[in-house]
C-alpha positions in Angstrom: 29.2 -29.0 -39.3 30.4 -30.4 -36.0 31.9 -27.0 -34.7 28.3 -24.7 -35.5 26.6 -27.0 -33.4 28.9 -26.6 -30.8 29.0 -22.5 -31.3 25.4 -23.0 -31.1 25.7 -25.1 -28.1 27.9 -22.7 -26.5 26.0 -19.2 -27.5 22.7 -21.3 -26.1 24.5 -21.7 -22.6 25.0 -18.2 -22.6 21.6 -17.0 -23.1 20.6 -19.0 -20.9 23.2 -17.9 -18.2 22.4 -14.4 -18.8 18.7 -14.6 -18.6 19.1 -16.8 -15.6 20.8 -14.1 -13.2 17.8 -12.0 -12.0 17.4 -10.8 -8.1 14.6 -11.3 -5.7 13.5 -8.0 -3.6 11.7 -9.0 -0.6 10.3 -7.7 2.6 7.9 -6.4 5.1 6.4 -3.2 5.8 5.3 -1.8 9.5 4.0 1.1 11.7 6.1 2.8 13.4 4.8 0.7 16.7 5.2 -2.7 15.0 1.8 -2.8 13.6 2.2 -5.1 9.8 0.7 -2.6 7.0 -1.8 -4.5 4.9 -2.8 -3.4 1.1 0.3 -1.2 0.7 0.6 -0.2 -2.5 5.1 -1.4 -3.5 5.9 -0.2 -7.0 9.5 -0.6 -8.6 10.8 1.6 -11.0 11.7 1.8 -13.8 10.0 -1.0 -14.1 6.9 -0.1 -13.1 6.4 -3.8 -11.3 3.9 -3.7 -8.6 2.0 -6.2 -5.7 0.4 -5.1 -2.2 1.6 -6.1 0.8 -0.8 -8.9 2.4 -2.3 -9.5 6.0 1.7 -9.8 7.9 2.7 -6.8 5.9 4.7 -8.4 4.0 5.8 -7.8 0.3 7.8 -10.4 -2.8 9.2 -9.5 -6.3 10.5 -12.5 -8.3 12.7 -12.3 -11.8 14.2 -8.4 -11.3 16.9 -8.1 -13.7 19.6 -6.8 -12.2 20.8 -2.4 -11.6 19.5 0.5 -9.1 15.6 0.8 -8.6 13.5 3.2 -6.8 11.1 2.0 -4.6 7.6 3.5 -3.7 5.2 2.7 -0.7 1.8 3.9 -0.7 -1.0 3.8 1.6 -4.1 5.9 2.4 -3.3 6.4 6.2 0.8 6.6 5.5 3.3 8.9 4.8 4.6 8.4 1.3 8.6 6.3 1.3 10.4 6.7 -1.4 13.8 4.0 -1.4 16.3 3.2 -3.3 17.8 -0.1 -3.9 20.6 -1.8 -6.1 20.8 -5.8 -7.5 23.0 -8.0 -7.9 22.7 -11.2 -10.4 21.4 -13.6 -7.9 20.9 -12.0 -5.0 17.9 -12.1 -3.0 17.4 -8.6 -0.9 15.5 -8.5 1.8 14.7 -4.9 3.9 12.2 -3.8 6.0 10.3 -0.6 6.2 8.2 1.5 8.2 5.3 4.0 7.5 4.8 7.1 9.3 1.4 8.2 9.7 -0.1 10.8 7.9 -0.5 13.9 9.0 -4.0 15.0 8.3 -4.8 19.3 8.3 -8.1 19.7 8.9 -9.5 23.9 8.1 -11.5 25.5 11.1 -15.3 24.7 11.4 -17.5 27.3 11.6 -21.0 26.9 12.7 -23.0 30.1 12.1 -26.8 28.7 12.5 -28.4 26.0 14.3 -30.5 23.8 12.8 -33.7 22.2 14.0 -36.5 23.7 17.2 -34.8 23.7 20.6 -36.1 20.5 23.1 -37.8 21.8 26.0 -37.9 20.3 29.2 -41.5 18.5 29.4 -41.3 17.5 25.3 -40.4 13.6 25.6 -41.0 12.8 21.9 -41.0 16.0 18.7 -43.5 14.7 16.4 -41.6 16.5 13.1 -39.2 12.7 13.8 -41.6 10.2 14.3 -41.9 7.6 11.8 -44.8 6.1 13.1 -47.8 8.3 13.0 -48.0 9.4 16.6 -51.2 10.7 19.1 -50.3 12.8 22.2 -52.3 12.7 25.0 -52.0 16.2 27.2 -53.3 16.6 30.9 
């Protein structure tokens, strides 16, 4: 009976030791000029953990199991960054990541027609744009 009790205690201790072997990922996200990037979405795959960066660009993931994770950082104004990190048990990994501004290409704009009446030099007030009734007194 005592042997069973000792065996159960050892198995519980082993289970606790295995479950407590987690890692932490923390870091900051900034632009190339050093400005912190606020509200960037940081995703860890394959576990699908997601957090947002705070006002200082800081983020934190706790209780990560040892292994390889892929980090994806998204922000509407910056290019997406993808990186990987390998975690070992009971370690804290600190990463500082720099995002590049997103390049935006717009199509050519062609103006084919002017809208509205041309204004003459003696026209001080356009009747069609007045919010209130206007009476013009001419000479």
